Structures are given as C-alpha cells and as structure tokens.
C-alpha positions in Angstrom: 117.6 117.4 33.1 121.4 116.7 33.1 122.8 113.8 31.2 126.2 112.2 32.0 128.0 109.0 31.3 128.4 106.2 33.7 132.1 106.8 34.3 131.6 110.5 35.1 128.6 109.7 37.4 130.7 107.1 39.2 133.6 109.5 39.6 131.5 112.4 40.8 128.9 110.4 42.8 129.0 112.7 45.8 128.3 115.8 43.6 125.6 113.9 41.7 123.8 113.1 44.9 124.2 116.7 46.1 122.6 117.9 42.9 119.8 115.4 43.1 119.1 116.5 46.7 118.6 120.0 45.3 116.0 118.8 43.0 117.8 118.0 39.8 117.2 114.9 37.7 120.2 113.2 36.2 120.1 110.7 33.3 123.0 108.2 33.4 124.0 106.8 30.1 126.1 103.8 29.3 127.7 103.7 25.8 125.4 106.6 24.8 122.1 104.8 25.8 120.0 105.7 28.8 120.8 103.3 31.7 119.3 105.1 34.8 117.4 108.1 35.9 118.3 109.6 39.3 115.8 111.8 40.8 114.8 113.1 44.2 112.4 110.9 46.2 108.7 111.9 46.2 107.8 114.4 48.8 105.7 113.1 51.7 102.6 115.0 52.2 102.6 116.9 55.5 100.0 115.9 58.0 98.1 118.5 59.9 99.1 118.2 63.6 95.5 118.7 64.8 94.3 115.8 62.7 97.1 113.6 64.0 96.1 114.4 67.6 92.4 113.7 66.8 93.5 110.3 65.3 95.5 109.5 68.5 92.7 110.4 70.8 90.2 108.4 68.7 92.6 105.4 68.9 92.9 105.8 72.7 89.1 105.9 73.0 88.7 102.8 70.9 91.5 100.7 72.5 91.4 102.1 76.0 94.5 103.1 78.0 95.8 99.5 78.5 99.2 97.9 78.2 98.7 94.5 76.9 95.8 92.4 78.3 93.9 93.9 81.2 96.7 96.0 83.0 95.8 99.7 82.8 98.3 102.6 83.1 96.4 103.7 86.2 97.0 100.3 87.8 100.8 100.6 87.1 100.9 104.0 88.6 99.1 102.9 91.7 101.4 99.9 92.0 104.5 102.2 91.8 103.1 104.4 94.6 102.7 101.4 97.0 106.4 100.5 96.6 
C-alpha cells in the first residue's frame, strides 16, 4: 500500500487514479494522520451466459410475450402486416 499526503495526492490525482485502476491501494494522509483510503472497486462476479439465458426464458414463460396489458408481440406484428 502506498501512502501519500493530501497535497501530493491532489497534485497527482490523475496518476493516483491510474495506479488505483491497476489494483494499488493508496492511503491519503492529512497532517500525518490517515484521512482516506483509495482502492479499486470490488469486482463484479461474472455471470454464466447460459444461466442468464435460462433466467430470461423462465421470465418470458412466467410473464408471457406481452407488451403491457393484453397486447402481444404477435398482434403487433400482424397489425404491421395489414398496413
């Protein structure tokens, strides 16, 4: 972990953010006392694409292919063909 004073961190903010993006943690001090800890955000867990598709299909099966109320996608397609 890197430690730097507030003034230095403020002056080099762009570099500080680049370092944090690479995974470094930086402790910012003010008058020698810890004031803030800058660290990368927590990583989001990756979702399995197959699981996402299964969830989407299950949602579709529960909700049905409708667009608000009782209008179905099929009705909209048929209506477009009549025009």
